C-alpha positions as CSV (number, residue, x, y, z in Angstrom):
1,M,-9.1,4.4,-1.1
2,C,-5.7,4.1,0.9
3,G,-4.5,7.5,2.3
4,R,-2.2,6.5,5.3
5,F,-0.6,3.3,6.3
6,T,2.2,1.8,8.5
7,Q,5.7,0.3,7.6
8,Y,7.3,-0.1,11.0
9,R,9.0,-3.7,10.7
10,T,12.4,-4.4,9.6
11,V,13.0,-5.1,5.9
12,D,14.1,-8.6,6.8
13,E,10.8,-9.2,8.7
14,Y,8.8,-8.4,5.6
15,A,11.1,-10.4,3.2
16,Q,10.8,-13.5,5.5
17,A,7.0,-13.2,5.7
18,L,7.2,-13.0,1.9
19,Q,9.5,-16.0,1.9
20,L,11.9,-14.1,-0.3
21,G,15.6,-15.0,-0.5
22,L,18.3,-12.3,0.3
23,L,17.6,-8.9,-1.1
24,E,19.9,-7.0,-3.2
25,G,21.5,-4.2,-1.1
26,D,22.8,-3.5,2.3
27,W,19.8,-3.4,4.7
28,S,20.3,-2.9,8.2
29,N,18.1,-4.7,10.8
30,E,16.5,-1.5,12.2
31,P,13.0,-1.3,12.1
32,L,11.4,1.4,9.6
33,A,9.4,2.5,12.5
34,R,6.9,4.5,10.4
35,Y,3.4,4.7,11.8
36,N,1.9,7.3,9.7
37,V,3.1,7.0,6.1
38,A,1.6,9.8,4.0
39,P,1.2,10.7,0.3
40,Q,4.1,12.3,-1.5
41,S,6.3,10.9,1.0
42,R,9.0,8.1,-0.1
43,V,8.2,4.6,0.6
44,L,10.2,1.5,0.5
45,L,8.8,-0.8,-2.1
46,L,9.9,-4.3,-3.0
47,H,10.2,-5.2,-6.8
48,Q,12.0,-7.8,-9.0
49,D,13.9,-7.9,-12.0
50,D,16.2,-10.5,-13.8
51,E,18.8,-10.0,-11.1
52,G,16.3,-10.6,-8.2
53,A,14.4,-8.8,-5.4
54,H,14.9,-5.2,-4.7
55,A,13.8,-2.6,-2.0
56,T,13.9,0.7,-3.5
57,W,12.7,4.1,-1.9
58,T,9.9,5.5,-4.2
59,R,7.6,8.5,-3.8
60,W,4.0,7.8,-3.1
61,G,2.1,9.4,-6.0
62,Y,2.3,9.1,-9.9
63,A,1.6,10.6,-13.1
64,P,2.7,9.6,-16.6
65,H,5.0,12.2,-18.1
66,W,2.3,13.6,-20.4
67,A,0.0,14.2,-17.5
68,D,2.6,15.7,-15.0
69,G,1.6,19.1,-13.9
70,K,-2.1,18.7,-15.3
71,R,-3.4,17.2,-12.2
72,P,-2.0,16.0,-8.9
73,P,-0.1,12.6,-8.7
74,A,-2.5,9.9,-8.1
75,I,-2.0,7.6,-5.0
76,N,-4.5,5.0,-5.8
77,A,-5.1,3.1,-8.9
78,R,-8.7,1.4,-9.1
79,I,-8.4,-2.3,-10.2
80,E,-11.5,-1.9,-12.2
81,T,-9.6,0.3,-14.6
82,A,-6.0,0.2,-13.9
83,A,-5.3,-2.5,-16.5
84,T,-7.0,-0.8,-19.4
85,S,-6.6,2.9,-18.6
86,R,-4.2,5.0,-20.8
87,F,-3.2,6.8,-17.5
88,W,-1.6,3.5,-15.9
89,S,-0.8,1.4,-19.1
90,A,2.9,2.0,-19.2
91,I,3.6,0.9,-15.6
92,W,1.0,-2.0,-15.4
93,K,3.0,-3.9,-17.7
94,R,6.7,-3.1,-16.3
95,G,6.2,-1.5,-12.8
96,R,4.5,-4.0,-10.7
97,A,5.6,-3.7,-7.0
98,I,4.7,-4.6,-3.4
99,V,4.2,-2.3,-0.8
100,M,5.3,-3.7,2.5
101,A,2.9,-2.8,5.3
102,D,1.3,-3.6,8.7
103,G,-2.1,-2.1,8.1
104,W,-3.7,1.2,6.9
105,Y,-6.0,4.0,8.4
106,E,-9.4,5.1,7.1
107,W,-11.8,7.6,8.5
108,K,-15.5,6.8,9.0
109,K,-17.8,9.6,8.6
110,D,-20.7,10.6,10.8
111,P,-23.8,10.3,8.4
112,D,-25.5,13.2,10.2
113,N,-22.3,15.4,10.1
114,P,-19.7,14.6,7.6
115,K,-17.3,16.9,9.3
116,V,-17.1,14.4,12.3
117,K,-14.8,11.5,11.5
118,Q,-13.4,8.8,13.4
119,P,-9.9,7.1,12.4
120,Y,-9.8,3.4,12.3
121,F,-6.7,1.1,12.0
122,I,-7.3,-1.9,9.5
123,R,-4.9,-4.7,9.7
124,L,-4.9,-8.5,9.2
125,K,-6.1,-10.7,11.9
126,G,-3.2,-11.6,14.1
127,G,-1.1,-8.6,13.0
128,A,0.8,-10.3,10.1
129,P,2.4,-8.1,7.6
130,A,0.1,-6.8,4.7
131,F,1.4,-6.8,1.1
132,F,-0.3,-4.0,-1.0
133,A,-0.3,-4.6,-4.7
134,A,1.2,-1.4,-6.3
135,I,2.4,-0.1,-9.8
136,G,5.0,2.7,-10.4
137,D,7.8,4.2,-12.0
138,I,10.5,2.6,-9.9
139,P,13.9,4.2,-9.9
140,H,17.2,2.0,-10.5
141,S,19.2,4.1,-8.3
142,E,19.1,6.9,-6.0
143,E,20.5,9.2,-8.6
144,E,17.3,8.7,-10.7
145,G,15.0,10.5,-8.2
146,A,12.0,9.2,-6.3
147,G,10.1,8.0,-9.2
148,G,6.3,7.5,-8.3
149,F,3.8,4.8,-7.4
150,A,0.3,4.2,-6.6
151,I,-1.5,1.6,-4.5
152,I,-4.2,-0.7,-6.3
153,T,-7.5,-0.5,-4.6
154,A,-10.8,-2.7,-4.8
155,A,-14.4,-2.4,-3.5
156,S,-14.8,-3.1,0.2
157,D,-17.5,-5.4,1.4
158,Q,-18.9,-7.0,4.4
159,G,-18.4,-5.0,7.5
160,M,-15.4,-3.1,6.4
161,V,-17.6,-1.1,3.9
162,D,-18.9,0.7,7.1
163,I,-15.6,2.2,7.5
164,H,-14.9,3.0,3.8
165,D,-15.9,1.8,0.5
166,R,-12.5,1.2,-0.9
167,R,-9.5,-0.7,0.5
168,P,-5.9,-1.6,-0.8
169,V,-5.5,-4.8,-2.6
170,V,-3.7,-7.1,-0.2
171,L,-2.0,-10.2,-1.7
172,P,-1.1,-13.5,0.2
173,P,2.6,-14.1,0.2
174,D,2.5,-16.6,-2.7
175,V,0.4,-14.2,-4.9
176,A,2.6,-11.1,-4.0
177,R,5.6,-13.1,-5.2
178,E,4.0,-14.0,-8.6
179,W,2.7,-10.4,-9.1
180,M,6.3,-9.1,-9.1
181,E,7.6,-11.6,-11.5
182,P,9.2,-9.6,-14.4
183,G,7.7,-11.9,-17.1
184,L,4.2,-12.1,-15.9
185,L,1.5,-11.3,-18.4
186,P,-0.7,-8.2,-17.9
187,E,-3.9,-10.3,-18.1
188,R,-2.6,-12.7,-15.3
189,A,-1.5,-9.7,-13.2
190,E,-5.1,-8.4,-13.5
191,D,-6.4,-11.8,-12.5
192,L,-4.2,-12.0,-9.3
193,A,-5.5,-8.5,-8.2
194,R,-9.1,-9.1,-9.1
195,H,-9.6,-12.7,-7.7
196,H,-6.5,-13.8,-5.6
197,D,-6.4,-11.1,-3.0
198,V,-7.0,-11.6,0.7
199,P,-10.7,-11.5,1.5
200,V,-12.3,-9.0,3.9
201,D,-13.1,-11.5,6.4
202,Q,-9.4,-11.9,7.2
203,F,-8.9,-8.5,8.5
204,E,-9.9,-6.7,11.7
205,W,-10.2,-3.1,12.5
206,Y,-10.6,-0.9,15.6
207,P,-10.7,2.9,16.4
208,V,-7.6,4.9,17.1
209,G,-6.9,8.5,18.1
210,K,-7.3,11.7,16.0
211,A,-3.5,12.2,16.2
212,V,-3.1,10.2,13.0
213,G,-4.6,12.9,11.3
214,S,-1.6,15.0,11.5
215,V,1.4,14.0,9.4
216,R,3.7,15.4,12.0
217,N,2.7,12.5,14.4
218,H,4.6,9.4,13.8
219,G,4.8,7.2,17.0
220,P,3.6,3.7,17.8
221,E,0.8,5.3,20.0
222,L,-0.9,6.0,16.7
223,I,-2.2,2.5,16.3
224,A,-3.3,2.1,19.9
225,R,-6.9,1.2,20.3
226,I,-9.0,3.8,22.0
227,S,-12.0,3.0,24.2
228,D,-14.1,6.0,23.5
229,P,-14.5,6.4,19.7
230,L,-16.5,9.3,18.4
231,L,-18.6,7.0,16.3
């Protein structure tokens, strides 16, 4: 799964890495500086319509109108079922977006004592921006409210599975741009997320301090490598 991530670069840096043109809206060149993005907070998403690419603040967590209040909003959507599930059907076709990120956190459990967990920060080798595939009900303006979105996840493999058995679907820039195309067929979107994501061997991970466990902590020290992990 993905339950915490970072979004600390400027919008322009993410857009340049994605090789997008100018975004709609007035964006400053100030870093977003978010080192501990948590569920239910508002997150800056990239999405596209016939007028071009947009960056929009959207709440992390989604439930269709008929399920609202019956269960907590979902923060992740499994690629194995997202394209066919009734829960996700409406936004799979019209709500594809990209989460601009730098990496995410996972907690490794001690097999002998599940209460003992060591947080790890996972990122692309070299520290390049990571573009998470997402689906959501994305508002067209601030007046429409926060909407809601979920990050698409897939099974981990190779060494990453030792940290957690799920991971966000991270798309290369060219695939991420195609993912956002308004006229993309749902079947092609599923193919992109299943078969054209960044492979696990392109990531690195290292232990970080336990301070990331509290949503009150937000500074860059959260992604600093520690030398004495619990596990």
